[in-house]
N, C-alpha and C positions, 0 to 999 in steps of 0.2 A: 172470751177467746184471747189468746195471747197475741200481743202485737209483735210483728216480726219485721226485720229490715228488708227493704226492696232489694231485689236481686237474689234472694235466697231461692234455692231450687224447689222447695216444697211449700211455697207460700201462695196465697191468693189475695188479690186486692179487692176490697169492698168499695161501695159507692163513695165512701168518704176518703178514699185514698189510703186507708189503713191496710196493713198486711197481716194475714193470719196463717197459722201453721196447719197444713193439710196432712192428715195421717194417711189417707188412702182415698182414691176415687173408686167408688163401688159400681156405678152404673153410668150409662150415657143415653141421651135421647135427643131427638130433634123435636122441639116443642115451640109452638107459636113463632116459627120462622127463625129459630136460633138453636145452636148446639147447647146442651146443658149437661152438667155432670153432677152426679149424686156424691157429695163429699162427706167423708167422716173426718171430723176435726180432732186434733190431738188432745184438746181440752174437753172433748165430749160433744155429742150431738151430731146430727146429720142434716144437710140441706141440699136442695138442688141449686146449682150455681151456673149462670150463663158463661159461655166461653170468654166474653169480653172482660170478665173479672180476673182471668188468669194472665199474668205477665207472660208475654211471648206467645199467647194463643195456643194453637195446637202443638207448638214446639215446646211448651212447658214440660219439664221433666216428668211430673206426675201424670200428665195426659199421655206422654209418650210411653210411660210404663203401663198405663191402662191399655193403650193401643196394642202393645206387644203381648200382653197377657189375655186380651179379649179381642183377638183379630176378627172373629166371626161377627161379633156384635158391632165392632167398629165399622166393618164393611156394610152391614145392614143399615146402620144409621146414616152413613155417608151416602148410600144409594137413595135412601128416603129423602135426604137433604137435596141431592141433585135433582130428583124427580120433582120435588116441590118447587125448587127454583126454576126448573124448566117450564113448569106449568104457569109460573108467574112471569115468565119471559125475562128472567135474569140471566 
């Protein structure tokens, strides 16, 4: 995967602090207590990535694009997240 500079609008940061170019966010889920996004990389391949890897979190440009284009799924997952957090007392 190609390294990319911090602050770019279509990048994601990995655990080592490296940045990679995101082609598209395909899916979203609430899994093991966190939001995750199924990412297609510009250099090929797809992986599930947690929200913490995206600079600016849900405000990340690619996540906002996914939200706009997938409003129904976004709402479903956010309700699932709220319900899970409510059950945990968060």
